[in-house]
N, C-alpha and C positions, 0 to 999 in steps of 0.2 A: 064637780071637784075643782078645787082651786089650783091644783098642780098642773093642769093641762095648759092654761095660758102661759103660766110662768115658764113652762118647758118650751113652749112654742116661741116665746120672745127671746130666748137665749139659747144659742146652739151649744151643744155639749162640747167640752174641751177634749178633743181626741188626740192632742199632741203628745208625743212621747219624749220624755227627757233625754237630751243628747248625752251620749256616753263620752267619757274623756277622750277615747280614740277619735270619735267623730268630730269633737271640737278641735282637736289638733289638726285633723285633716282639713277642716274648713279654714283654719288660719294660714295654712301653707299656701304660697302662691301657686297659680295654676301651671306656670312654666318651670317649676322647680324640677330638677332631674330626679328621677326615681332610682331606687336601688337596682331596678332591672336594667335601666340604660347604663348605669355605672358599671354594672357587672358585664354588660355587653361590650362596652369600650375596652375594658380590661381584657376581655376574651379576645377582642380583635388584635390588641397589642401582643397578647401571648401567641396568637396564631401567626402574626407577622414575624415575631421573633423565632417562632418555630420554623418558618419558611427559610430563614437564614441559617446557613450551615454553621457559621461561627458566631451567630448572635447579631444584635444590632451594632452598627459601627459607632465608635465613640467620637469625641471631639477631635478636630484637626490638630496635627502636631505642630502648632504655630510656635511653640516655645521650645521645640526640640533643637538641641545644639547642631544636629546633623542638617536639619532644614535651614537653620540660620547660616551655617557655613556654606551650604550649597547655594542659597540665594545670594550671599555676598560674593561668592566665586563667580556666579553668572553675571552679577553687576560689574565686577572688575573686567571680566572678559568682554562684556558689551562696551564698556568705556574704552578698552584697548582697541577693539574693532572700529569704533567711531573715530578714535584719534588716528588710526592707520588710514582709514578712508579719507579723513580730512587732509592728511599729508599727501596721499596719493593723488587727490584731486586738487592740489594746491594751485596748479596752473589754471584750472577752470575757475576756481574761486577768485583768483586774481583777475582773470578776464572779466568775470561778472562785476566785480567791484569797480574796475576801471570803466566799464561800460556805463554802470550806474552813475559813477562820478562825472563822466562826460555828459550824460543825459541831464543831470542836475545842473551842471555848469552851462549847458547850451539852452536850458529852458528859459532863462530870462530873455534871450534873443527871440525865442519863439513867442513869448508873451508880449514883447515889444511889438512884433509884427502883427500879432492878433489885435492889440489895442489900436493899431493903425487901420483896422478894417479887414485884414486878410483872414480867410478861414484857417483854422489850426492846421489842417492837412497841408495847405499850401505853404504856410509859415514853416512847418517842419521840413517840407521838401526843399525850400530855399536854404534854410540853415544847413541841412544835410548836404546839399550840393556844394555849398561853400566849403564844408569840411573836406569833401572829396577833392575839390579843386585845389585846396591847400596841399593835400598829400601828393596830388599829381604834379603840382608845381615843384614841390620838394624833390620828387623823383627825377623830374626833367632837369633840375638844376644840379643834382648830385651825380646821377648815373653817367652822363657824358664826360665830365672831367675825370671821374675815376677810371672809366674805360680808356680814355685817352692816355692817362698816366700809366696804366698797365701796358698798353701797346707800346708806348715810348720806352718803358723799362725793358720789355722783351726785345725790342730792336736794339737797345743799347747793351744787352748782355754780352755779345761778342767783343765789343770794345772794352767792356769792363774786364773780361777774361784776358785780353791782350795786355791791358795795363797791369793786371796782377802778375802775369807771367814776366813782365819786365821790371817788376818791383824788386829791389835788392833784398828786402826783408823776406819776401816770399821765396826768393831763390835760396836764401840761406836756410829757411825752414824746410824747403824741399830737399836740400842737400843733407840736412841732418836727420830729418824724420820721414822723408819720402812723402811729403804732403800731397803733391800733385798726383802721385801714383795712387794714393789712397782715394783721392777724390775721383780719379778716373775709374778706379775699380768699383766705387759705389755707383757712379753714373752708368756703368755698363753691366751692373749686376742684374740677374733675372728677377730679383724681388722688387726692383724699382717700379716697373709698370704696375704691378698689383698694388703697391703702396700708393702710387699716384691715383690709380683708379679708385681705391678705397677713400682717399681724401676727397676726390671729386664727388663720389657718391655721398659722403658725409656732408660736404658743403651743399650739395643739392638738397639733401634732406633738411638741413637747417633753413635753407631759403624757402622750401616748400612749407615747412612748419611756420615760418614767420609770415608767409603769405596767407596761409590758412587762418592763423591767429588774427591777422589784420582784418580779413574779411569777416570773421566771427565777431570781432570787436565792433565793426561798423554795423553789422546786422543787429547785435544786441543793443547798441546805442540807439539805433532807429526804433527798435521795439520799445525800449524804456522811455524814449522821448515821446512816443505816441501814446503810451499807456501810463504815464507818470501820475496823472491825476487819479485814475482808477486804482492804481496800486496804493497810493496814499490813502484813499478813502477805504479801501479794503483793510489796510492795516489799522486805521483808526477805529473800525468796527470791532477790533479785538480789545479795545480799551473800554473800561466801564463807562456807562453813559454819563455818570456824574462827573467824570474827569475828562470827557471827550473834548469839550470846548477849549479847556486850557491846553490839553495835549495838541489840539489842532493849531492853536496860536503858537506854541513853542516849536512845533515841527515846521510851520511856515517860516518862522524866523531862522531856524537852522538851515532850511533849504535856500532861503534868500541869502544867508551868509555864505553857503557853499557856492551858490551861483555867482555872487559878487566876487568871491575869491578867485574862481576860475576865470571870470571875465577880466578882473584886474590883472591876474597873472599873464593872460594872453596879451593884454594891452602893453604891459611892461616888456614882454618878449618882442612884440612888434616894434616898439620904440627902439629896443636894443638892436634888432635886425636892421632897421632902416638907417640908424646912425652908423652902425658898423659898415653897411654897404656903401654909404656916402664916403666914409674915411678910406675904406679899402679901394674904392674906385678912384678917388683922388690920388692916393699914394701909389697906384699902379700895381696892386697885388693881383696876380692871376687868379681867375675863378672867384671874383669878388662876390658875385651873387650866391654861389654855392657856399662860400665861407660865411656870408651873412646869414643865410638860412640855418647853417649849423649853429651859429651864435644864438639865433632866435629860438631854436628847438632846445638847446641845452640850457638856455636861460629859464626855461619852465621848471627846471629842477631846483628845489629850494637849497639854499646855503652854498652848495658847491657847483651848481650848474653854470653860473656865469664864469667861474674860474676855469672850469673844464673847457668851455668854448674859447676863452681867451688863450689858454695854453695851446690848443689845437691850431687856432688861426695864427698865433705867433710862430709856432713851429713851422707851419707851411710857408709863411713869409720869410722865415729865417733860411729855409732852403733856397729861396729865390735870391735873397740878399741879406747879409748880416745887418747893415743899417736899417733895412726895411723891417726885419724881425724885431730889432730893438724899438723902432718907432711904434710898431703894433703893440708891443708889451707895455710901453709907456701909455699909449692911448687907452688900452683896456683898463689899466690900473686907475687912471683918472676917471674914466667913465663909470667904473664900478662904484667909486666913492659918490659920484653924483647920483647914480641909480639908488644906492642904499640910503642916502640921507636926504634926497630931494624927491625923486620920482616915486619910489616905493611908498613912502608915508602919504603922499598926496593921493595916490591911486587907491591904496588899500584902506583909507581912513573910514570908509563907509561899508566895508565888506566884512572883515573879521576883526573882532576885538579881543586879541590875545596878547599877553605880555611878551616882550621879546625873548625873555629867558624861557618861557613856556614854548614859544615857537621853535627855538633851537632844540630843546629837549624832545619835543614831539617829532621833529624832523629826524633826529638821531634814532629814536626808537622805531619810527616808521621805516626808515631806511634799513635798520638792522633786521626787522621782521620780514619786510616784503620788498626790499630793494628800492629802486627808483619810484615804483608805484606807491610803496608805503610812505616814502618821503613826500610825495604829492598829496596823498590823502590825509596825512597826519595832521596838518595845520587846521583844516576845516573840522576834522574830528575833535581836535583839542578845543576849538571854538564852541562846538556843540556841547562837549562835556562842561566847559566853563559856564555856558548858559544854563544847563540843568542844575549845576551846583548853585548858581546865583539865584535861580527862580524856585528851586525845590528844596535843596538841602539847607541852605542858609535860613530861609523863613521858618522851616520846621524846627531847626535848632534854636531859633530865637523864641519860639513858643514854649519850649521846654522849661 
């Protein structure tokens, strides 16, 4: 039979045509979620909602007027608290600013000693000892004359009282108003000792506070002087890396300007003190060294410092002799013109580049805000602001 080989050569087709349901299942991806998993997740959500007593929580009340008002009120209270904290700690802030200002001003001297081969620690020690020696010399020159004058005044009080008793005007006032009786009653009153004691305690508290502030200022200055480089590097790390190089160059220029301003101001004050001492010693004014130091210290104050020193010294000389007081007033008047138009421009030409009007305005604002300290810091701060405007703001506006 011929059917045998044909059947053996070809296997019978036993495949079953795929149903439409089977074809659809084959075309679906293997990881497609099934109805069973969907129903399971829905059941889980339903069970989770059932576990909540009041159902699932909704969205946060970000746009609620109550929450907005509460957040705004908290912000205002925080701002008020920060402002009150700033006002309460004003003395500490001023102390830190002065210490930082002095450290930046003394840093050029330290750098000059380092360039000469000294280690930075030794350079800082030498500069710091020089500052302490200056304050010690100032105290030694001022305290003995003041003490002597107070002692002389106490010894002269009985003579002054005798002269007052013999004065016709005082006798007439005593006859009309009982002036001497009132003074005697006040001096013998029981409340006078407590008043004097309170005044002594208050004066002692002021002296102790000034001494503590001075020591704190020296310690902070020493700390800032020793870690000025690390502080600058730490602050520069807060600047984006793309702007760090330019910020470093500008900050170095600002610090150099502040250091040059402090050094120049000290040089001008030293010149004023030396010239004043020479004149006062030649003129025969008592306590010439102490008065010259007063002129040097007050000359550090911008705008009004030289005038204050001249008035004080002239008043002291006037008590000694009227012609001597007039001579001192004429001398300081002439010297201030020389200092303003000859010495100051030559010394400050390489330190700060600020217009004279800006200098006056900055000193006025600084003196109003922080007193003498503000007047001292205002000029270098104005120079720094002028540098930022010149190097950042003006080029940016030119590109617009």
